[in-house]
C-alpha positions as protocol buffer text, in pm:
chain_id: "A"
residue {
  index: 1
  type: UNK
  ca { x: 1131 y: 165 z: 1966 }
}
residue {
  index: 2
  type: UNK
  ca { x: 1079 y: -183 z: 2022 }
}
residue {
  index: 3
  type: UNK
  ca { x: 696 y: -170 z: 2248 }
}
residue {
  index: 4
  type: UNK
  ca { x: 643 y: 15 z: 1883 }
}
residue {
  index: 5
  type: UNK
  ca { x: 653 y: -303 z: 1629 }
}
residue {
  index: 6
  type: UNK
  ca { x: 534 y: -491 z: 1915 }
}
residue {
  index: 7
  type: UNK
  ca { x: 220 y: -272 z: 1924 }
}
residue {
  index: 8
  type: UNK
  ca { x: 243 y: -287 z: 1546 }
}
residue {
  index: 9
  type: UNK
  ca { x: 262 y: -673 z: 1462 }
}
residue {
  index: 10
  type: UNK
  ca { x: 74 y: -848 z: 1795 }
}
residue {
  index: 11
  type: UNK
  ca { x: -218 y: -596 z: 1876 }
}
residue {
  index: 12
  type: UNK
  ca { x: -537 y: -645 z: 1662 }
}
residue {
  index: 13
  type: UNK
  ca { x: -530 y: -268 z: 1564 }
}
residue {
  index: 14
  type: UNK
  ca { x: -172 y: -253 z: 1482 }
}
residue {
  index: 15
  type: UNK
  ca { x: -229 y: -585 z: 1286 }
}
residue {
  index: 16
  type: UNK
  ca { x: -498 y: -381 z: 1079 }
}
residue {
  index: 17
  type: UNK
  ca { x: -324 y: -61 z: 1007 }
}
residue {
  index: 18
  type: UNK
  ca { x: -11 y: -280 z: 885 }
}
residue {
  index: 19
  type: UNK
  ca { x: -212 y: -372 z: 612 }
}
residue {
  index: 20
  type: UNK
  ca { x: -374 y: -116 z: 534 }
}
residue {
  index: 21
  type: UNK
  ca { x: -34 y: 12 z: 471 }
}
residue {
  index: 22
  type: UNK
  ca { x: 31 y: -213 z: 254 }
}
residue {
  index: 23
  type: UNK
  ca { x: -302 y: -219 z: 50 }
}
residue {
  index: 24
  type: UNK
  ca { x: -243 y: 179 z: 5 }
}
residue {
  index: 25
  type: UNK
  ca { x: 114 y: 136 z: -149 }
}
residue {
  index: 26
  type: UNK
  ca { x: -38 y: -192 z: -326 }
}
residue {
  index: 27
  type: UNK
  ca { x: -254 y: 49 z: -509 }
}
residue {
  index: 28
  type: UNK
  ca { x: -56 y: 339 z: -543 }
}
residue {
  index: 29
  type: UNK
  ca { x: 174 y: 90 z: -739 }
}
residue {
  index: 30
  type: UNK
  ca { x: -64 y: -72 z: -951 }
}
residue {
  index: 31
  type: UNK
  ca { x: -242 y: 302 z: -1069 }
}
residue {
  index: 32
  type: UNK
  ca { x: 104 y: 408 z: -1175 }
}
residue {
  index: 33
  type: UNK
  ca { x: 126 y: 102 z: -1373 }
}
residue {
  index: 34
  type: UNK
  ca { x: -201 y: 114 z: -1494 }
}
residue {
  index: 35
  type: UNK
  ca { x: -205 y: 534 z: -1568 }
}
residue {
  index: 36
  type: UNK
  ca { x: 164 y: 519 z: -1734 }
}
residue {
  index: 37
  type: UNK
  ca { x: 2 y: 300 z: -1977 }
}
residue {
  index: 38
  type: UNK
  ca { x: -269 y: 435 z: -2054 }
}
residue {
  index: 39
  type: UNK
  ca { x: -25 y: 758 z: -2108 }
}
residue {
  index: 40
  type: UNK
  ca { x: 170 y: 571 z: -2336 }
}
residue {
  index: 41
  type: UNK
  ca { x: -97 y: 458 z: -2556 }
}
residue {
  index: 42
  type: UNK
  ca { x: -126 y: 578 z: -2814 }
}
residue {
  index: 43
  type: UNK
  ca { x: -528 y: 560 z: -2921 }
}
residue {
  index: 44
  type: UNK
  ca { x: -631 y: 855 z: -2760 }
}
């Protein structure tokens, strides 16, 4: 497990993978909030 974390935080490919994972999680949270606001909006 230590080797995996070392590879994730020190290698360029690991850092790009970490950035991608965090970006997708952030995008999912943003879209979830946006969809919830759109669904609760009484406009249409």
